[in-house]
N, CA, C and O atoms as a Tinker XYZ file with bonds, in Angstrom:
   492  protein
     1  N     29.926000  -30.394000  108.362000    73     2
     2  CA    31.330000  -28.570000  108.140000    64     1     3
     3  C     30.784000  -29.295000  106.422000    63     2     4     5
     4  O     30.265000  -30.280000  105.896000    81     3
     5  N     31.324000  -28.058000  106.166000    73     3     6
     6  CA    31.219000  -27.546000  104.449000    64     5     7
     7  C     32.201000  -27.004000  104.243000    63     6     8     9
     8  O     32.286000  -25.864000  104.700000    81     7
     9  N     33.409000  -27.577000  103.451000    73     7    10
    10  CA    35.197000  -26.545000  103.236000    64     9    11
    11  C     35.297000  -26.979000  101.514000    63    10    12    13
    12  O     35.516000  -28.101000  101.058000    81    11
    13  N     35.021000  -25.489000  100.635000    73    11    14
    14  CA    35.595000  -26.361000   99.483000    64    13    15
    15  C     36.833000  -25.473000   99.124000    63    14    16    17
    16  O     36.779000  -24.250000   99.255000    81    15
    17  N     37.637000  -25.938000   98.795000    73    15    18
    18  CA    39.516000  -25.459000   98.812000    64    17    19
    19  C     39.703000  -26.096000   97.254000    63    18    20    21
    20  O     39.592000  -27.311000   97.089000    81    19
    21  N     40.045000  -25.031000   95.929000    73    19    22
    22  CA    41.010000  -25.481000   94.842000    64    21    23
    23  C     39.832000  -27.021000   94.233000    63    22    24    25
    24  O     40.346000  -28.098000   93.932000    81    23
    25  N     38.801000  -26.868000   94.186000    73    23    26
    26  CA    38.130000  -27.696000   93.685000    64    25    27
    27  C     37.525000  -28.794000   94.552000    63    26    28    29
    28  O     36.515000  -29.470000   94.358000    81    27
    29  N     38.423000  -28.799000   95.585000    73    27    30
    30  CA    37.830000  -30.041000   96.196000    64    29    31
    31  C     36.927000  -29.773000   97.473000    63    30    32    33
    32  O     37.490000  -29.067000   98.310000    81    31
    33  N     35.411000  -30.263000   97.855000    73    31    34
    34  CA    34.757000  -30.271000   98.597000    64    33    35
    35  C     35.143000  -31.069000   99.441000    63    34    36    37
    36  O     35.618000  -32.177000   99.189000    81    35
    37  N     34.937000  -30.464000  100.822000    73    35    38
    38  CA    35.780000  -31.416000  102.354000    64    37    39
    39  C     34.116000  -31.490000  103.071000    63    38    40    41
    40  O     33.637000  -30.403000  103.393000    81    39
    41  N     33.428000  -32.516000  103.264000    73    39    42
    42  CA    32.245000  -32.451000  103.931000    64    41    43
    43  C     32.186000  -33.541000  104.414000    63    42    44    45
    44  O     32.531000  -34.568000  103.831000    81    43
    45  N     31.501000  -33.443000  106.165000    73    43    46
    46  CA    31.358000  -34.111000  106.750000    64    45    47
    47  C     30.231000  -35.604000  106.679000    63    46    48    49
    48  O     29.063000  -35.216000  106.630000    81    47
    49  N     30.328000  -36.900000  106.668000    73    47    50
    50  CA    29.748000  -37.669000  106.051000    64    49    51
    51  C     28.211000  -37.220000  106.985000    63    50    52    53
    52  O     28.166000  -36.744000  108.119000    81    51
    53  N     26.684000  -37.665000  105.780000    73    51    54
    54  CA    25.868000  -37.265000  106.801000    64    53    55
    55  C     25.153000  -35.507000  106.868000    63    54    56    57
    56  O     24.000000  -35.077000  106.877000    81    55
    57  N     26.483000  -34.877000  106.905000    73    55    58
    58  CA    25.707000  -33.170000  106.872000    64    57    59
    59  C     25.064000  -32.894000  105.261000    63    58    60    61
    60  O     25.374000  -33.378000  104.172000    81    59
    61  N     23.897000  -31.756000  105.725000    73    59    62
    62  CA    23.219000  -31.125000  104.356000    64    61    63
    63  C     24.465000  -29.980000  104.100000    63    62    64    65
    64  O     25.130000  -29.322000  104.900000    81    63
    65  N     24.466000  -30.052000  102.606000    73    63    66
    66  CA    25.473000  -28.684000  102.569000    64    65    67
    67  C     25.043000  -28.365000  100.835000    63    66    68    69
    68  O     25.208000  -29.062000   99.834000    81    67
    69  N     24.425000  -26.983000  101.023000    73    67    70
    70  CA    24.060000  -26.432000  100.015000    64    69    71
    71  C     25.655000  -25.622000   99.104000    63    70    72    73
    72  O     26.679000  -24.961000   99.274000    81    71
    73  N     25.076000  -26.102000   98.434000    73    71    74
    74  CA    26.188000  -25.247000   97.378000    64    73    75
    75  C     26.207000  -24.726000   96.028000    63    74    76    77
    76  O     26.063000  -25.390000   95.002000    81    75
    77  N     26.395000  -23.497000   96.116000    73    75    78
    78  CA    25.767000  -21.775000   94.900000    64    77    79
    79  C     27.003000  -22.060000   94.007000    63    78    80    81
    80  O     28.041000  -22.154000   94.662000    81    79
    81  N     27.131000  -22.211000   92.750000    73    79    82
    82  CA    27.210000  -22.239000   91.757000    64    81    83
    83  C     27.406000  -21.155000   90.448000    63    82    84    85
    84  O     26.709000  -21.296000   89.443000    81    83
    85  N     28.272000  -20.221000   90.537000    73    83    86
    86  CA    28.185000  -19.230000   89.147000    64    85    87
    87  C     28.141000  -19.756000   88.174000    63    86    88    89
    88  O     29.129000  -20.489000   88.142000    81    87
    89  N     27.195000  -19.929000   86.678000    73    87    90
    90  CA    28.027000  -20.313000   85.444000    64    89    91
    91  C     28.046000  -19.271000   84.511000    63    90    92    93
    92  O     27.271000  -18.333000   84.323000    81    91
    93  N     29.112000  -19.629000   83.947000    73    91    94
    94  CA    30.009000  -18.814000   82.977000    64    93    95
    95  C     29.447000  -19.061000   81.882000    63    94    96    97
    96  O     28.770000  -20.088000   81.930000    81    95
    97  N     29.449000  -18.251000   80.367000    73    95    98
    98  CA    29.595000  -19.027000   78.871000    64    97    99
    99  C     31.489000  -19.044000   79.000000    63    98   100   101
   100  O     32.332000  -18.487000   79.704000    81    99
   101  N     31.477000  -19.849000   78.076000    73    99   102
   102  CA    32.964000  -20.284000   77.116000    64   101   103
   103  C     33.809000  -18.903000   77.203000    63   102   104   105
   104  O     34.823000  -18.802000   77.894000    81   103
   105  N     33.208000  -17.726000   76.329000    73   103   106
   106  CA    33.635000  -16.849000   76.662000    64   105   107
   107  C     33.994000  -15.345000   77.742000    63   106   108   109
   108  O     34.432000  -14.204000   77.591000    81   107
   109  N     33.402000  -16.371000   79.038000    73   107   110
   110  CA    33.921000  -15.840000   80.529000    64   109   111
   111  C     32.587000  -14.703000   81.123000    63   110   112   113
   112  O     32.574000  -13.957000   82.102000    81   111
   113  N     31.806000  -14.902000   80.325000    73   111   114
   114  CA    30.460000  -13.961000   80.906000    64   113   115
   115  C     29.489000  -14.872000   81.368000    63   114   116   117
   116  O     29.236000  -16.029000   81.034000    81   115
   117  N     28.894000  -13.959000   82.377000    73   115   118
   118  CA    28.183000  -15.110000   83.539000    64   117   119
   119  C     26.671000  -15.612000   82.607000    63   118   120   121
   120  O     25.947000  -14.719000   82.167000    81   119
   121  N     26.397000  -16.730000   82.432000    73   119   122
   122  CA    25.162000  -17.363000   81.574000    64   121   123
   123  C     24.253000  -16.378000   81.640000    63   122   124   125
   124  O     23.992000  -15.927000   82.755000    81   123
   125  N     23.713000  -15.945000   80.690000    73   123   126
   126  CA    21.870000  -14.879000   80.550000    64   125   127
   127  C     21.081000  -15.592000   81.064000    63   126   128   129
   128  O     21.168000  -16.746000   80.644000    81   127
   129  N     20.207000  -15.413000   81.921000    73   127   130
   130  CA    19.176000  -16.096000   82.992000    64   129   131
   131  C     17.952000  -16.115000   81.642000    63   130   132   133
   132  O     17.052000  -16.890000   81.965000    81   131
   133  N     17.731000  -15.578000   80.463000    73   131   134
   134  CA    17.424000  -16.323000   79.330000    64   133   135
   135  C     17.249000  -17.397000   78.969000    63   134   136   137
   136  O     16.103000  -17.659000   78.602000    81   135
   137  N     18.175000  -18.363000   78.919000    73   135   138
   138  CA    18.636000  -19.098000   78.517000    64   137   139
   139  C     18.135000  -20.527000   79.423000    63   138   140   141
   140  O     17.919000  -21.619000   78.897000    81   139
   141  N     18.005000  -20.212000   80.969000    73   139   142
   142  CA    17.914000  -20.866000   81.977000    64   141   143
   143  C     17.050000  -22.227000   81.501000    63   142   144   145
   144  O     17.392000  -23.341000   81.900000    81   143
   145  N     15.820000  -22.020000   80.549000    73   143   146
   146  CA    14.986000  -23.213000   80.676000    64   145   147
   147  C     15.489000  -24.072000   80.175000    63   146   148   149
   148  O     15.192000  -25.155000   80.680000    81   147
   149  N     16.378000  -24.127000   79.096000    73   147   150
   150  CA    16.823000  -25.158000   78.152000    64   149   151
   151  C     18.000000  -25.566000   79.055000    63   150   152   153
   152  O     18.852000  -24.779000   78.643000    81   151
   153  N     18.485000  -26.149000   79.834000    73   151   154
   154  CA    18.928000  -26.142000   80.573000    64   153   155
   155  C     18.649000  -26.993000   81.839000    63   154   156   157
   156  O     18.006000  -26.591000   82.808000    81   155
   157  N     19.485000  -28.810000   81.650000    73   155   158
   158  CA    19.557000  -29.097000   82.560000    64   157   159
   159  C     20.807000  -29.397000   83.272000    63   158   160   161
   160  O     21.825000  -29.609000   82.612000    81   159
   161  N     20.830000  -29.435000   84.614000    73   159   162
   162  CA    22.360000  -29.599000   85.632000    64   161   163
   163  C     22.769000  -30.961000   86.099000    63   162   164   165
   164  O     21.999000  -31.362000   86.972000    81   163
   165  N     23.615000  -31.706000   85.841000    73   163   166
   166  CA    23.481000  -32.886000   86.422000    64   165   167
   167  C     24.892000  -33.155000   87.372000    63   166   168   169
   168  O     25.962000  -32.901000   86.817000    81   167
   169  N     24.929000  -33.774000   89.103000    73   167   170
   170  CA    25.909000  -33.315000   89.995000    64   169   171
   171  C     25.982000  -34.471000   90.086000    63   170   172   173
   172  O     24.973000  -35.029000   90.518000    81   171
   173  N     27.214000  -35.359000   89.719000    73   171   174
   174  CA    27.496000  -36.713000   90.456000    64   173   175
   175  C     28.729000  -37.045000   90.946000    63   174   176   177
   176  O     29.718000  -36.391000   90.617000    81   175
   177  N     28.803000  -38.088000   91.776000    73   175   178
   178  CA    29.738000  -38.423000   92.660000    64   177   179
   179  C     30.169000  -39.819000   92.441000    63   178   180   181
   180  O     29.372000  -40.755000   92.502000    81   179
   181  N     31.454000  -39.966000   92.182000    73   179   182
   182  CA    31.628000  -42.122000   91.890000    64   181   183
   183  C     32.834000  -41.919000   92.811000    63   182   184   185
   184  O     33.122000  -40.842000   93.334000    81   183
   185  N     33.468000  -42.998000   92.946000    73   183   186
   186  CA    34.045000  -44.101000   93.732000    64   185   187
   187  C     35.331000  -43.411000   93.498000    63   186   188   189
   188  O     35.352000  -43.051000   92.321000    81   187
   189  N     36.154000  -43.155000   93.971000    73   187   190
   190  CA    37.789000  -42.953000   93.423000    64   189   191
   191  C     38.767000  -44.378000   94.001000    63   190   192   193
   192  O     38.769000  -44.653000   95.201000    81   191
   193  N     39.528000  -45.165000   93.038000    73   191   194
   194  CA    39.672000  -44.059000   91.545000    64   193   195
   195  C     38.176000  -44.660000   90.834000    63   194   196   197
   196  O     37.388000  -45.464000   91.331000    81   195
   197  N     38.101000  -43.921000   89.418000    73   195   198
   198  CA    36.603000  -44.626000   89.181000    64   197   199
   199  C     37.272000  -45.148000   87.971000    63   198   200   201
   200  O     38.239000  -44.724000   87.337000    81   199
   201  N     36.218000  -46.567000   87.757000    73   199   202
   202  CA    36.723000  -48.195000   86.467000    64   201   203
   203  C     35.334000  -47.021000   85.509000    63   202   204   205
   204  O     34.285000  -46.425000   85.753000    81   203
   205  N     36.475000  -47.341000   84.147000    73   203   206
   206  CA    35.380000  -46.972000   83.096000    64   205   207
   207  C     34.006000  -47.771000   83.465000    63   206   208   209
   208  O     34.100000  -48.950000   83.806000    81   207
   209  N     32.660000  -47.102000   83.394000    73   207   210
   210  CA    31.356000  -47.050000   83.311000    64   209   211
   211  C     31.000000  -47.554000   84.451000    63   210   212   213
   212  O     30.209000  -48.479000   84.638000    81   211
   213  N     31.704000  -46.821000   85.377000    73   211   214
   214  CA    30.873000  -46.813000   87.187000    64   213   215
   215  C     29.799000  -46.284000   87.074000    63   214   216   217
   216  O     29.749000  -45.372000   86.248000    81   215
   217  N     28.856000  -46.541000   87.640000    73   215   218
   218  CA    27.917000  -45.891000   87.686000    64   217   219
   219  C     27.691000  -44.851000   88.614000    63   218   220   221
   220  O     28.141000  -45.373000   89.634000    81   219
   221  N     27.289000  -43.711000   88.953000    73   219   222
   222  CA    27.532000  -42.882000   90.545000    64   221   223
   223  C     26.695000  -42.799000   91.492000    63   222   224   225
   224  O     25.496000  -42.521000   91.459000    81   223
   225  N     27.514000  -43.106000   92.525000    73   223   226
   226  CA    26.636000  -43.028000   94.023000    64   225   227
   227  C     25.771000  -42.225000   94.285000    63   226   228   229
   228  O     24.647000  -42.607000   94.607000    81   227
   229  N     26.161000  -40.678000   94.192000    73   227   230
   230  CA    25.058000  -39.893000   93.831000    64   229   231
   231  C     25.116000  -39.363000   92.379000    63   230   232   233
   232  O     26.139000  -39.060000   91.766000    81   231
   233  N     23.830000  -39.304000   91.933000    73   231   234
   234  CA    23.486000  -38.733000   90.977000    64   233   235
   235  C     22.331000  -38.004000   91.309000    63   234   236   237
   236  O     21.349000  -38.619000   91.726000    81   235
   237  N     22.292000  -36.169000   91.122000    73   235   238
   238  CA    21.436000  -35.406000   91.070000    64   237   239
   239  C     20.751000  -34.436000   90.114000    63   238   240   241
   240  O     21.571000  -33.688000   89.581000    81   239
   241  N     19.682000  -34.260000   89.799000    73   239   242
   242  CA    19.324000  -33.278000   88.664000    64   241   243
   243  C     19.019000  -31.943000   89.321000    63   242   244   245
   244  O     18.700000  -31.857000   90.507000    81   243
   245  N     19.123000  -30.994000   88.570000    73   243   246
   246  CA    18.911000  -29.523000   89.374000    64   245   247
   247  C     18.016000  -28.605000   87.788000    63   246   248   249
   248  O     17.466000  -29.214000   86.870000    81   247
   249  N     18.080000  -27.745000   87.856000    73   247   250
   250  CA    17.434000  -26.561000   87.538000    64   249   251
   251  C     18.454000  -25.807000   87.674000    63   250   252   253
   252  O     19.315000  -26.149000   88.484000    81   251
   253  N     18.613000  -24.571000   86.901000    73   251   254
   254  CA    18.943000  -23.219000   87.265000    64   253   255
   255  C     17.987000  -22.250000   87.967000    63   254   256   257
   256  O     16.834000  -21.990000   87.621000    81   255
   257  N     18.756000  -21.695000   89.154000    73   255   258
   258  CA    17.907000  -20.692000   89.586000    64   257   259
   259  C     18.115000  -19.291000   89.843000    63   258   260   261
   260  O     19.161000  -18.757000   90.213000    81   259
   261  N     16.452000  -18.493000   89.487000    73   259   262
   262  CA    16.808000  -17.285000   89.338000    64   261   263
   263  C     15.770000  -16.498000   89.941000    63   262   264   265
   264  O     14.579000  -16.688000   89.692000    81   263
   265  N     16.305000  -15.389000   90.931000    73   263   266
   266  CA    15.459000  -14.193000   91.361000    64   265   267
   267  C     14.884000  -13.300000   90.573000    63   266   268   269
   268  O     15.295000  -13.199000   89.417000    81   267
   269  N     13.866000  -12.511000   91.019000    73   267   270
   270  CA    13.276000  -11.362000   90.430000    64   269   271
   271  C     14.663000  -10.566000   90.232000    63   270   272   273
   272  O     15.737000  -10.594000   90.832000    81   271
   273  N     14.275000   -9.999000   89.364000    73   271   274
   274  CA    15.304000   -8.651000   88.935000    64   273   275
   275  C     16.765000   -9.585000   88.418000    63   274   276   277
   276  O     17.522000   -8.879000   87.752000    81   275
   277  N     17.014000  -10.311000   88.521000    73   275   278
   278  CA    18.414000  -11.487000   88.604000    64   277   279
   279  C     18.757000  -11.255000   87.275000    63   278   280   281
   280  O     18.138000  -11.494000   86.238000    81   279
   281  N     19.954000  -10.700000   87.497000    73   279   282
   282  CA    20.586000  -10.622000   85.795000    64   281   283
   283  C     21.652000  -12.143000   85.615000    63   282   284   285
   284  O     22.076000  -12.494000   84.514000    81   283
   285  N     21.889000  -12.747000   86.648000    73   283   286
   286  CA    22.951000  -14.100000   86.195000    64   285   287
   287  C     22.118000  -15.445000   86.922000    63   286   288   289
   288  O     21.286000  -15.410000   87.829000    81   287
   289  N     22.721000  -16.754000   86.095000    73   287   290
   290  CA    22.578000  -17.632000   86.440000    64   289   291
   291  C     22.745000  -18.460000   87.525000    63   290   292   293
   292  O     22.638000  -19.432000   86.778000    81   291
   293  N     22.927000  -19.020000   88.715000    73   291   294
   294  CA    23.132000  -19.339000   90.278000    64   293   295
   295  C     22.512000  -21.046000   89.974000    63   294   296   297
   296  O     21.355000  -21.404000   89.753000    81   295
   297  N     23.638000  -21.778000   90.058000    73   295   298
   298  CA    23.193000  -23.077000   90.809000    64   297   299
   299  C     23.289000  -23.498000   91.795000    63   298   300   301
   300  O     24.434000  -23.805000   92.129000    81   299
   301  N     22.079000  -23.759000   92.859000    73   299   302
   302  CA    22.098000  -24.225000   93.615000    64   301   303
   303  C     21.316000  -26.064000   93.788000    63   302   304   305
   304  O     20.270000  -26.684000   93.592000    81   303
   305  N     23.131000  -26.285000   94.427000    73   303   306
   306  CA    23.343000  -27.896000   94.758000    64   305   307
   307  C     23.256000  -28.156000   95.893000    63   306   308   309
   308  O     23.917000  -27.624000   96.784000    81   307
   309  N     22.101000  -29.353000   96.087000    73   307   310
   310  CA    21.805000  -29.573000   97.538000    64   309   311
   311  C     22.047000  -30.977000   97.919000    63   310   312   313
   312  O     21.308000  -31.921000   97.638000    81   311
   313  N     22.908000  -31.017000   98.439000    73   311   314
   314  CA    23.549000  -32.477000   98.917000    64   313   315
   315  C     22.938000  -32.388000  100.730000    63   314   316   317
   316  O     23.211000  -31.691000  101.708000    81   315
   317  N     21.848000  -33.708000  100.382000    73   315   318
   318  CA    21.043000  -33.503000  101.895000    64   317   319
   319  C     22.300000  -34.810000  102.578000    63   318   320   321
   320  O     23.391000  -35.150000  102.120000    81   319
   321  N     21.533000  -35.291000  103.852000    73   319   322
   322  CA    22.135000  -36.150000  104.530000    64   321   323
   323  C     21.907000  -37.876000  104.319000    63   322   324   325
   324  O     22.548000  -38.835000  104.749000    81   323
   325  N     20.893000  -37.789000  103.599000    73   323   326
   326  CA    20.163000  -39.241000  103.269000    64   325   327
   327  C     21.405000  -39.343000  101.991000    63   326   328   329
   328  O     21.681000  -40.510000  101.714000    81   327
   329  N     22.255000  -38.177000  101.111000    73   327   330
   330  CA    23.283000  -38.675000  100.108000    64   329   331
   331  C     24.644000  -39.311000  100.467000    63   330   332   333
   332  O     24.843000  -40.229000   99.672000    81   331
   333  N     25.590000  -39.198000  101.286000    73   331   334
   334  CA    26.024000  -39.621000  101.772000    64   333   335
   335  C     25.834000  -40.446000  103.249000    63   334   336   337
   336  O     26.649000  -41.268000  103.669000    81   335
   337  N     24.821000  -40.124000  103.811000    73   335   338
   338  CA    24.994000  -41.095000  104.864000    64   337   339
   339  C     25.337000  -42.901000  105.124000    63   338   340   341
   340  O     25.443000  -43.550000  106.164000    81   339
   341  N     25.416000  -43.203000  104.019000    73   339   342
   342  CA    25.735000  -44.672000  103.970000    64   341   343
   343  C     27.188000  -44.633000  103.257000    63   342   344   345
   344  O     27.886000  -45.608000  103.540000    81   343
   345  N     27.675000  -43.841000  102.528000    73   343   346
   346  CA    28.914000  -43.797000  102.360000    64   345   347
   347  C     30.113000  -43.945000  103.036000    63   346   348   349
   348  O     30.192000  -43.420000  104.147000    81   347
   349  N     31.174000  -44.625000  102.542000    73   347   350
   350  CA    32.535000  -44.555000  103.306000    64   349   351
   351  C     32.855000  -43.553000  103.545000    63   350   352   353
   352  O     32.521000  -42.518000  102.968000    81   351
   353  N     33.593000  -43.682000  104.481000    73   351   354
   354  CA    34.708000  -42.017000  104.687000    64   353   355
   355  C     35.948000  -42.027000  103.813000    63   354   356   357
   356  O     36.560000  -43.087000  103.942000    81   355
   357  N     36.377000  -41.376000  103.164000    73   355   358
   358  CA    37.315000  -41.404000  102.282000    64   357   359
   359  C     37.170000  -40.743000  101.381000    63   358   360   361
   360  O     36.266000  -39.920000  101.531000    81   359
   361  N     38.014000  -40.699000   99.817000    73   359   362
   362  CA    38.186000  -40.161000   97.880000    64   361   363
   363  C     37.211000  -40.234000   97.621000    63   362   364   365
   364  O     36.779000  -41.298000   98.063000    81   363
   365  N     36.277000  -39.553000   96.967000    73   363   366
   366  CA    35.147000  -39.600000   95.600000    64   365   367
   367  C     35.970000  -38.720000   94.614000    63   366   368   369
   368  O     37.093000  -38.223000   94.698000    81   367
   369  N     35.139000  -38.706000   93.777000    73   367   370
   370  CA    34.970000  -38.011000   92.357000    64   369   371
   371  C     33.851000  -37.347000   92.258000    63   370   372   373
   372  O     32.853000  -38.062000   92.339000    81   371
   373  N     33.615000  -35.926000   92.071000    73   371   374
   374  CA    32.596000  -35.624000   91.277000    64   373   375
   375  C     32.991000  -34.292000   90.409000    63   374   376   377
   376  O     34.047000  -33.664000   90.323000    81   375
   377  N     31.486000  -34.091000   89.697000    73   375   378
   378  CA    31.609000  -33.675000   88.477000    64   377   379
   379  C     30.596000  -32.816000   87.960000    63   378   380   381
   380  O     29.895000  -33.771000   87.626000    81   379
   381  N     29.892000  -31.795000   87.593000    73   379   382
   382  CA    28.654000  -30.864000   87.615000    64   381   383
   383  C     28.637000  -30.663000   86.393000    63   382   384   385
   384  O     29.287000  -29.754000   85.877000    81   383
   385  N     27.948000  -31.415000   85.784000    73   383   386
   386  CA    27.684000  -30.560000   83.737000    64   385   387
   387  C     26.436000  -30.104000   83.791000    63   386   388   389
   388  O     25.549000  -30.266000   84.629000    81   387
   389  N     26.497000  -29.291000   82.416000    73   387   390
   390  CA    24.953000  -28.706000   82.018000    64   389   391
   391  C     24.607000  -29.488000   80.885000    63   390   392   393
   392  O     25.535000  -30.179000   80.462000    81   391
   393  N     23.504000  -29.574000   80.263000    73   391   394
   394  CA    23.219000  -30.110000   79.126000    64   393   395
   395  C     22.215000  -29.021000   78.838000    63   394   396   397
   396  O     21.175000  -28.777000   79.450000    81   395
   397  N     22.848000  -28.274000   77.540000    73   395   398
   398  CA    21.430000  -27.220000   77.097000    64   397   399
   399  C     21.171000  -27.902000   76.018000    63   398   400   401
   400  O     21.938000  -28.578000   75.333000    81   399
   401  N     19.940000  -27.674000   75.883000    73   399   402
   402  CA    19.125000  -28.241000   74.690000    64   401   403
   403  C     18.491000  -27.447000   73.622000    63   402   404   405
   404  O     17.364000  -26.992000   73.427000    81   403
   405  N     19.911000  -27.443000   72.841000    73   403   406
   406  CA    19.659000  -26.021000   71.606000    64   405   407
   407  C     18.568000  -26.325000   70.290000    63   406   408   409
   408  O     18.116000  -27.455000   70.104000    81   407
   409  N     18.368000  -25.654000   69.789000    73   407   410
   410  CA    17.212000  -25.859000   68.486000    64   409   411
   411  C     18.134000  -27.286000   67.660000    63   410   412   413
   412  O     17.512000  -28.305000   67.360000    81   411
   413  N     19.352000  -27.178000   67.431000    73   411   414
   414  CA    19.179000  -28.282000   66.520000    64   413   415
   415  C     20.341000  -29.824000   67.070000    63   414   416   417
   416  O     20.674000  -30.790000   66.383000    81   415
   417  N     20.798000  -29.413000   68.933000    73   415   418
   418  CA    21.668000  -30.770000   69.409000    64   417   419
   419  C     21.237000  -30.742000   70.879000    63   418   420   421
   420  O     20.505000  -29.963000   71.488000    81   419
   421  N     21.517000  -31.191000   71.036000    73   419   422
   422  CA    21.974000  -31.022000   72.590000    64   421   423
   423  C     23.400000  -30.560000   73.064000    63   422   424   425
   424  O     23.955000  -30.476000   71.969000    81   423
   425  N     24.312000  -30.221000   73.955000    73   423   426
   426  CA    25.511000  -30.015000   74.364000    64   425   427
   427  C     25.938000  -30.174000   75.692000    63   426   428   429
   428  O     25.565000  -29.397000   76.571000    81   427
   429  N     26.987000  -31.490000   75.992000    73   427   430
   430  CA    26.885000  -31.321000   77.023000    64   429   431
   431  C     28.177000  -30.941000   77.308000    63   430   432   433
   432  O     29.144000  -31.384000   76.689000    81   431
   433  N     28.288000  -29.763000   78.645000    73   431   434
   434  CA    29.697000  -29.224000   79.183000    64   433   435
   435  C     29.777000  -29.533000   80.700000    63   434   436   437
   436  O     28.902000  -29.484000   81.565000    81   435
   437  N     31.054000  -29.857000   80.760000    73   435   438
   438  CA    31.375000  -30.117000   82.490000    64   437   439
   439  C     31.753000  -28.838000   83.314000    63   438   440   441
   440  O     32.963000  -28.659000   83.171000    81   439
   441  N     31.410000  -28.241000   83.816000    73   439   442
   442  CA    31.357000  -26.974000   84.539000    64   441   443
   443  C     32.355000  -26.966000   85.300000    63   442   444   445
   444  O     33.008000  -25.922000   85.284000    81   443
   445  N     32.985000  -28.445000   86.515000    73   443   446
   446  CA    33.869000  -27.840000   87.119000    64   445   447
   447  C     33.727000  -29.870000   86.964000    63   446   448   449
   448  O     32.880000  -30.531000   86.363000    81   447
   449  N     35.109000  -30.398000   87.900000    73   447   450
   450  CA    35.051000  -31.337000   88.572000    64   449   451
   451  C     36.345000  -31.209000   89.382000    63   450   452   453
   452  O     37.259000  -30.385000   89.391000    81   451
   453  N     36.073000  -32.366000   90.080000    73   451   454
   454  CA    37.388000  -32.402000   91.408000    64   453   455
   455  C     37.463000  -33.893000   92.741000    63   454   456   457
   456  O     37.168000  -35.088000   92.715000    81   455
   457  N     37.858000  -33.222000   93.460000    73   455   458
   458  CA    37.650000  -34.323000   94.441000    64   457   459
   459  C     36.504000  -33.979000   96.019000    63   458   460   461
   460  O     36.507000  -32.939000   96.677000    81   459
   461  N     35.805000  -34.976000   96.215000    73   459   462
   462  CA    35.147000  -34.610000   97.554000    64   461   463
   463  C     35.778000  -35.361000   98.913000    63   462   464   465
   464  O     35.468000  -36.549000   98.993000    81   463
   465  N     36.283000  -35.049000   99.562000    73   463   466
   466  CA    36.248000  -36.242000  100.725000    64   465   467
   467  C     35.595000  -35.578000  102.039000    63   466   468   469
   468  O     35.272000  -34.499000  102.535000    81   467
   469  N     35.624000  -36.992000  102.266000    73   467   470
   470  CA    33.708000  -37.386000  102.713000    64   469   471
   471  C     34.969000  -37.797000  104.351000    63   470   472   473
   472  O     35.802000  -38.688000  104.517000    81   471
   473  N     34.500000  -36.611000  105.265000    73   471   474
   474  CA    34.963000  -36.745000  106.628000    64   473   475
   475  C     34.254000  -37.462000  107.606000    63   474   476   477
   476  O     33.101000  -37.031000  107.613000    81   475
   477  N     34.421000  -38.457000  108.528000    73   475   478
   478  CA    33.967000  -38.721000  109.351000    64   477   479
   479  C     33.477000  -37.716000  110.554000    63   478   480   481
   480  O     34.196000  -36.770000  110.876000    81   479
   481  N     32.312000  -37.945000  111.156000    73   479   482
   482  CA    31.422000  -37.236000  111.812000    64   481   483
   483  C     31.665000  -37.537000  113.382000    63   482   484   485
   484  O     31.658000  -38.711000  113.752000    81   483
   485  N     31.928000  -36.262000  114.511000    73   483   486
   486  CA    32.015000  -36.684000  115.852000    64   485   487
   487  C     31.139000  -37.586000  116.582000    63   486   488   489
   488  O     31.819000  -38.385000  117.226000    81   487
   489  N     30.029000  -37.742000  116.710000    73   487   490
   490  CA    29.340000  -38.503000  117.411000    64   489   491
   491  C     28.220000  -39.253000  116.423000    63   490   492
   492  O     27.420000  -40.059000  116.898000    81   491
């Protein structure tokens, strides 16, 4: 089961969960597709409460996707069964960051963050 409400992800442990996320520029426009080759996306999950310099329990790196004729950049986050299978049930923290590799320097921006509630499976 996958449910997202108010930046909280509710996920049954061991389930596959594809999550689509549209990216916006700081001025509120959808991210233009011509820049997506310069962007890396990082999805991270850490135990709650988080201690400083705690390594993530899940860290996945992605590229933005675009289909033929698509005008906007869409991020497809794939949480797989193996990512959560051995985690304990309970509350975790997640964030999604993009790293734009510009000509002068790289810029890291947090796109969203929130709680990830890992729920028990029935069988």
